[in-house]
C-alpha positions as CSV (number, residue, x, y, z in Angstrom):
1,M,11.2,-13.5,88.3
2,S,8.9,-12.7,91.2
3,K,5.4,-14.1,91.6
4,Y,4.2,-10.7,90.1
5,G,6.2,-10.9,87.0
6,T,9.6,-10.0,85.7
7,G,11.1,-6.9,87.4
8,V,8.0,-6.4,89.7
9,D,9.1,-6.2,93.3
10,E,7.1,-7.3,96.3
11,P,4.8,-4.3,97.4
12,Y,5.3,-3.1,100.9
13,A,3.9,-0.6,103.4
14,F,5.9,2.2,104.7
15,G,5.0,5.5,106.3
16,G,1.2,5.1,105.6
17,F,1.7,4.4,101.9
18,V,1.9,1.3,99.8
19,M,5.2,1.2,97.8
20,L,5.6,-0.6,94.5
21,R,8.7,-0.7,92.4
22,V,9.1,-2.0,88.7
23,D,12.5,-2.5,87.1
24,E,12.7,-2.8,83.3
25,E,15.4,-5.0,81.9
26,Y,17.1,-2.0,80.2
27,G,17.8,-0.2,83.4
28,E,14.7,2.0,83.6
29,S,12.7,1.7,86.9
30,A,9.5,3.2,88.3
31,K,8.5,3.5,91.9
32,V,5.0,4.5,93.1
33,D,3.8,5.4,96.5
34,I,0.1,5.2,96.8
35,S,-2.4,5.6,99.6
36,P,-4.1,2.6,101.1
37,D,-7.4,3.5,99.4
38,E,-5.7,3.9,96.0
39,A,-4.0,0.5,96.5
40,R,-7.4,-1.1,97.1
41,L,-8.9,0.5,94.0
42,L,-5.9,-0.5,91.9
43,G,-6.3,-4.1,93.2
44,L,-9.9,-4.3,92.3
45,R,-9.2,-2.8,88.9
46,L,-6.4,-5.3,88.2
47,I,-8.8,-8.2,89.1
48,K,-11.4,-6.8,86.7
49,M,-8.8,-6.4,83.9
50,A,-7.5,-10.0,84.5
51,D,-11.0,-11.4,84.2
52,E,-11.4,-9.5,80.9
53,A,-8.0,-10.7,79.6
54,E,-9.0,-14.3,80.4
55,G,-12.2,-13.9,78.5
56,Q,-10.2,-12.9,75.3
57,E,-8.1,-16.1,75.2
């Protein structure tokens, strides 16, 4: 398991995009290539959602 969770690979930059890959345990996978601005917005949204999730515990 990576520090991001089971099946979530380390994000990396290539060709001006941020690449992210997720592998499901049943053989399915998803790969997304997003712009730097989209990656920043996603990061901020994930932080907000993590704060909300912690508040629900």
